[in-house]
C-alpha positions as CSV (number, residue, x, y, z in Angstrom):
1,M,67.1,-61.4,116.1
2,K,68.8,-62.3,119.3
3,S,66.5,-61.6,122.2
4,Y,66.4,-62.4,125.9
5,I,63.6,-63.9,128.0
6,L,63.9,-62.2,131.4
7,A,62.2,-62.7,134.8
8,F,61.6,-59.7,137.0
9,Q,60.7,-60.6,140.6
10,F,60.1,-58.2,143.5
11,E,62.0,-58.9,146.7
12,N,60.3,-58.7,150.1
13,I,56.7,-58.8,148.8
14,E,54.2,-61.6,149.6
15,P,52.4,-63.0,147.6
16,V,55.2,-63.0,145.0
17,V,55.0,-60.4,142.2
18,W,56.8,-61.3,139.0
19,R,56.8,-60.7,135.2
20,K,58.4,-62.8,132.4
21,V,59.3,-60.6,129.5
22,I,61.1,-61.0,126.2
23,V,63.2,-58.1,125.1
24,P,65.3,-57.5,121.9
25,G,69.0,-57.7,122.3
26,G,71.3,-54.7,121.8
27,I,69.3,-52.4,124.1
28,T,70.8,-50.2,126.8
29,F,70.3,-50.5,130.5
30,N,68.2,-47.3,130.2
31,R,65.9,-49.2,127.9
32,L,65.7,-52.1,130.3
33,H,64.8,-49.7,133.0
34,D,61.9,-48.4,130.8
35,V,60.7,-52.0,130.3
36,I,60.7,-52.7,134.1
37,Q,58.9,-49.4,134.8
38,N,56.2,-50.2,132.2
39,V,55.4,-53.7,133.3
40,T,55.1,-52.6,136.9
41,N,53.1,-49.6,138.2
42,F,56.1,-47.2,138.4
43,Q,56.2,-43.9,136.5
44,S,59.8,-43.1,135.9
45,G,60.3,-44.8,132.6
46,Y,59.5,-43.8,129.0
47,P,57.3,-41.8,128.2
48,Y,57.3,-40.2,131.7
49,E,59.7,-37.8,133.3
50,P,61.9,-39.5,135.9
51,I,60.6,-39.4,139.5
52,H,63.2,-41.4,141.4
53,L,66.7,-42.7,141.0
54,F,67.6,-46.2,140.1
55,E,70.6,-48.5,139.8
56,F,71.5,-51.9,138.4
57,Q,73.9,-53.8,140.7
58,L,76.2,-56.0,138.5
59,D,78.9,-57.4,140.7
60,D,81.8,-55.1,139.9
61,V,79.7,-52.5,138.0
62,V,76.9,-50.2,139.1
63,V,74.7,-48.7,136.3
64,T,72.8,-45.7,137.6
65,N,71.0,-42.5,136.7
66,N,72.4,-41.0,140.0
67,L,74.5,-38.2,138.6
68,Q,76.0,-37.4,142.0
69,R,77.3,-40.9,142.4
70,I,78.6,-40.9,138.8
71,E,80.6,-37.7,139.5
72,E,81.9,-39.0,142.8
73,A,83.1,-42.2,141.2
74,K,85.4,-40.1,138.9
75,S,87.4,-38.9,141.9
76,K,86.9,-41.6,144.5
77,S,87.7,-45.3,144.8
78,Y,84.7,-47.6,145.0
79,K,86.9,-50.7,145.8
80,G,87.0,-51.9,142.2
81,I,83.3,-51.1,141.4
82,A,82.8,-49.1,138.2
83,V,79.9,-46.6,138.0
84,K,78.4,-46.1,134.6
85,Q,75.5,-44.3,133.0
86,P,72.5,-46.4,131.8
87,S,72.3,-44.7,128.4
88,R,75.9,-45.7,127.5
89,I,76.1,-49.4,128.3
90,K,74.2,-52.3,126.7
91,I,72.7,-55.3,128.5
92,D,74.0,-58.1,126.3
93,T,77.4,-58.8,127.6
94,Y,76.3,-58.5,131.3
95,L,73.2,-60.7,130.8
96,E,75.2,-63.4,129.1
97,R,78.1,-63.3,131.5
98,I,76.4,-62.8,134.9
99,G,72.9,-64.2,134.2
100,E,71.2,-62.3,137.0
101,F,71.5,-59.0,138.9
102,L,69.5,-56.6,141.1
103,Y,67.5,-53.5,140.0
104,V,67.0,-51.0,142.8
105,Y,64.4,-48.2,142.3
106,D,63.4,-45.3,144.5
107,F,66.0,-45.3,147.3
108,G,63.4,-44.1,149.8
109,D,60.8,-46.9,149.2
110,D,63.8,-49.1,148.3
111,W,62.2,-51.4,145.7
112,R,64.4,-54.3,144.8
113,I,63.7,-56.4,141.7
114,H,65.7,-59.5,140.9
115,V,66.4,-59.7,137.1
116,K,67.2,-63.1,135.8
117,L,68.1,-64.3,132.3
118,E,66.0,-67.3,131.6
119,K,66.8,-68.0,128.0
120,V,68.6,-66.5,124.9
121,V,66.5,-67.0,121.7
122,E,67.1,-66.2,118.1
123,D,63.5,-66.5,116.8
124,Y,61.8,-63.3,118.3
125,Y,61.6,-60.9,115.5
126,F,59.9,-57.9,117.0
127,G,61.7,-54.7,118.0
128,F,59.6,-54.1,121.1
129,P,59.3,-56.1,124.4
130,T,56.4,-58.5,125.2
131,V,55.1,-59.9,128.4
132,L,55.0,-63.7,128.3
133,D,53.7,-64.5,131.8
134,W,53.1,-62.8,135.1
135,A,51.8,-63.0,138.7
136,G,50.7,-60.5,141.3
137,E,49.9,-56.8,141.3
138,A,52.8,-54.4,141.3
139,P,53.0,-51.5,143.9
140,P,52.2,-47.9,143.0
141,E,54.6,-45.1,143.3
142,D,55.4,-43.7,146.8
143,V,53.3,-46.3,148.7
144,G,56.0,-46.6,151.4
145,G,57.9,-49.7,150.4
146,P,56.9,-53.3,151.1
147,P,55.2,-52.5,154.4
148,G,53.2,-49.6,152.9
149,F,52.2,-51.8,149.9
150,E,51.0,-54.5,152.2
151,H,48.7,-52.0,154.0
152,F,47.6,-50.5,150.6
153,L,46.5,-53.9,149.3
154,E,44.6,-54.6,152.5
155,V,42.6,-51.4,152.1
156,Y,42.3,-51.4,148.3
157,Q,40.7,-54.8,148.2
158,N,38.4,-54.1,151.2
159,P,35.4,-51.8,150.4
160,P,34.2,-51.7,154.0
161,H,37.5,-50.3,155.2
162,P,37.2,-46.7,156.4
163,E,40.2,-45.7,154.2
164,Y,38.9,-47.5,151.1
165,N,37.7,-44.4,149.2
166,Y,40.8,-42.4,150.0
167,F,43.2,-45.2,148.8
168,R,41.2,-45.7,145.6
169,S,41.4,-42.1,144.7
170,W,45.1,-41.8,145.7
171,A,45.9,-45.0,143.7
172,A,44.3,-43.5,140.6
173,E,46.4,-40.3,141.0
174,Q,49.6,-42.5,141.3
175,G,48.8,-44.3,138.0
176,F,48.1,-47.6,139.8
177,R,46.4,-50.2,137.5
178,L,45.5,-53.8,137.9
179,F,47.7,-55.8,135.5
180,D,46.1,-56.8,132.2
181,K,48.5,-58.7,130.0
182,A,46.8,-58.0,126.7
183,C,46.6,-54.2,127.4
184,M,50.2,-54.1,128.6
185,N,51.5,-55.8,125.4
186,Q,49.6,-53.2,123.3
187,R,51.3,-50.5,125.4
188,L,54.8,-52.1,125.0
189,K,54.5,-51.9,121.2
190,H,55.4,-48.2,121.6
191,L,58.8,-49.2,123.1
192,K,60.4,-49.6,119.7
193,F,63.9,-50.5,120.5
194,Q,64.8,-52.3,117.2
195,K,63.4,-52.7,113.7
196,T,60.8,-55.5,113.5
197,E,61.9,-58.1,111.0
198,W,58.6,-58.4,109.2
199,D,60.0,-60.7,106.5
200,K,60.4,-63.4,109.2
201,V,56.9,-62.9,110.8
202,H,53.8,-64.8,109.7
203,H,51.6,-61.8,108.9
204,E,49.2,-60.3,106.4
205,N,49.6,-56.5,105.8
206,Y,51.5,-56.3,109.2
207,R,48.6,-58.1,111.0
208,I,50.2,-61.0,112.8
209,I,48.6,-64.3,111.9
210,S,50.6,-66.5,114.3
211,D,53.6,-66.2,116.4
212,K,55.5,-68.3,119.0
213,Y,55.7,-65.4,121.5
214,I,52.9,-63.0,120.8
215,D,49.4,-64.3,121.7
216,I,47.1,-62.9,118.9
217,T,44.0,-64.3,120.6
218,K,44.0,-61.6,123.2
């Protein structure tokens, strides 16, 4: 099936935090939001209840779950910018036409993730996303934006620090976890966006024997 290899990279964080993920085509921006939430440490994607607002900024279109902005857009001019709901618009046309855009999450912490189309492929046959590569630990919810995350990492990785135990406990409450590619890909199998084309997969009783994109050794 047609699928997209995407790069997600946080802005304003050093060292750089990024994920390379392959996703099936034909999914909505709401589903893309779910993917980004899952491969980071955020908690507003499926299967959780939304905590914060988000928006995709696509040149002349904003795709958002901000219902207030959606309602305002019906009666006010946004200088040619359309405002749409993420559950009603698919990613394909925009990815292939624009190639990259910005995802903004939690307008308080103001997380900005650059989404870039790296490649369109026709030989990924799974209905769920898969992480192909990655770097860096993603921030937890409500850590205070890039400056707060910088302080969090300084403490979290420093047992002698007087705030170490507090931050460790707080991080667990926020769902923070160190990234594990194999565990993450097991988790992503629950995001079934399309039907897996098992007739095109090298498998035995649905146990994958080999695949170009899924590493069965981990």
